[in-house]
C-alpha positions as a printed Julia matrix, in Angstrom:
157×3 Matrix{Float64}:
 -71.59  36.4   -33.36
 -71.87  40.14  -33.74
 -72.81  39.73  -37.43
 -75.77  37.5   -36.53
 -76.96  39.93  -33.86
 -76.71  42.84  -36.32
 -78.56  40.91  -39.03
 -81.42  40.15  -36.65
 -81.44  43.71  -35.28
 -81.71  45.08  -38.82
 -85.15  43.49  -39.13
 -86.18  44.42  -35.61
 -85.42  41.18  -33.75
 -84.05  41.62  -30.23
 -83.12  38.28  -28.7
 -82.79  39.88  -25.26
 -86.52  40.72  -25.13
 -89.21  38.38  -23.82
 -91.14  38.81  -27.07
 -88.34  38.87  -29.66
 -90.89  39.64  -32.41
 -92.45  42.72  -30.75
 -90.37  45.21  -32.74
 -90.18  43.54  -36.15
 -90.13  46.42  -38.6
 -90.35  44.62  -41.92
 -93.17  42.94  -43.77
 -90.78  40.73  -45.73
 -87.29  39.39  -45.24
 -85.99  38.94  -48.79
 -82.74  37.06  -49.35
 -80.72  38.1   -52.39
 -77.67  35.9   -52.69
 -75.85  35.42  -56.0
 -77.73  33.18  -58.46
 -75.01  30.5   -58.51
 -74.4   27.44  -56.32
 -72.47  29.47  -53.73
 -75.43  31.83  -53.46
 -77.82  28.93  -52.9
 -75.55  27.72  -50.12
 -75.51  31.18  -48.54
 -79.32  31.32  -48.7
 -79.47  27.94  -46.97
 -77.21  29.15  -44.18
 -79.19  32.36  -43.64
 -82.5   30.45  -43.72
 -81.1   28.06  -41.12
 -80.07  30.97  -38.92
 -83.52  32.56  -39.2
 -85.27  29.28  -38.5
 -83.12  28.62  -35.45
 -83.65  32.03  -33.84
 -86.94  33.35  -35.25
 -88.99  30.47  -36.68
 -92.21  32.44  -36.34
 -91.16  34.61  -39.3
 -91.73  31.56  -41.51
 -95.19  30.77  -40.18
 -96.06  34.49  -40.53
 -95.13  34.25  -44.23
 -92.38  36.88  -44.02
 -89.38  34.99  -45.46
 -88.65  35.07  -49.2
 -85.85  34.39  -51.65
 -85.44  36.27  -54.91
 -85.9   33.81  -57.76
 -82.74  34.6   -59.66
 -81.57  33.55  -63.09
 -77.92  32.99  -63.87
 -78.11  33.95  -67.57
 -79.81  36.64  -69.6
 -79.81  37.82  -73.2
 -81.77  39.94  -75.65
 -83.77  38.22  -78.37
 -86.17  39.81  -80.82
 -86.19  42.99  -78.77
 -87.06  41.24  -75.49
 -84.99  40.41  -72.43
 -84.95  36.66  -71.74
 -83.66  34.74  -68.74
 -82.48  31.21  -68.03
 -80.53  29.02  -65.66
 -78.11  27.93  -68.4
 -76.98  28.85  -71.91
 -79.13  25.95  -73.14
 -82.19  27.55  -71.49
 -81.44  30.75  -73.4
 -80.98  28.86  -76.68
 -84.28  27.01  -76.23
 -86.1   30.3   -75.82
 -84.38  31.53  -78.97
 -85.46  28.45  -80.92
 -81.91  27.11  -81.17
 -80.22  30.38  -82.08
 -77.51  31.8   -79.86
 -77.83  35.51  -79.06
 -74.53  37.38  -79.18
 -75.16  39.18  -75.9
 -75.59  36.31  -73.4
 -74.63  37.62  -69.97
 -73.62  35.21  -67.22
 -74.67  36.74  -63.89
 -72.02  35.13  -61.7
 -72.68  37.67  -58.99
 -74.95  40.65  -58.42
 -71.93  42.96  -58.41
 -71.47  42.23  -62.14
 -75.11  42.88  -62.97
 -75.97  46.16  -64.74
 -78.06  48.36  -62.4
 -81.17  48.38  -64.62
 -81.13  44.59  -64.82
 -80.64  44.25  -61.05
 -83.56  46.6   -60.52
 -85.72  44.45  -62.81
 -84.7   41.11  -61.26
 -84.48  41.99  -57.59
 -85.83  45.36  -56.53
 -88.88  46.2   -58.61
 -91.91  44.54  -56.94
 -93.7   44.46  -60.3
 -90.97  42.48  -62.13
 -89.06  40.48  -59.52
 -90.05  36.94  -58.68
 -90.09  35.89  -55.04
 -90.24  32.43  -53.53
 -92.09  32.35  -50.21
 -90.27  30.02  -47.82
 -92.59  27.84  -45.76
 -91.84  26.59  -42.26
 -91.03  22.88  -42.2
 -93.83  20.55  -41.11
 -93.65  19.09  -37.59
 -91.9   15.93  -38.86
 -89.71  17.98  -41.2
 -88.85  20.35  -38.36
 -87.36  17.52  -36.3
 -85.28  16.29  -39.24
 -84.2   19.83  -40.05
 -83.0   20.31  -36.47
 -81.08  17.03  -36.61
 -79.42  17.98  -39.88
 -78.42  21.42  -38.64
 -77.39  20.45  -35.09
 -73.83  20.46  -33.82
 -74.0   16.67  -33.41
 -72.74  15.21  -36.69
 -74.01  11.65  -36.09
 -77.32  12.13  -37.94
 -75.66  13.76  -40.96
 -73.07  10.98  -41.14
 -75.82   8.35  -40.95
 -77.87  10.15  -43.6
 -74.86  10.43  -45.93
 -73.64   6.89  -45.22
 -70.23   7.94  -43.91
């Protein structure tokens, strides 16, 4: 699709060239999907796309995901983060801060918090995505192929 071509072009990938990697203009491809389940699904789809068309980016160590929290609050003058309200409460020794913010999407995130979590290299947390092993690569290709037989067998349907 045109969107896929434009995504790849934005990082310098040209699938029409013999060496599609010759013009890569980024040191890192960092995925920043929302920190909820939908965002994780989106990251999975984009990672699949990258692995299908430019798997060498993984072996070159260029593919990352922002490690994102879904909740944040202030406690004792410090900003704390968690994946659930219970995570926040644990960090607050059972107390519930009055300012718990659920980050359902990055569009709802205050700019200074987004800067801290995603854009500032000194404060953001990145997960480097590794290429699947040879055996994992084959299974990955079976799972993501257009043929649904392997997925049905794996899921028992």
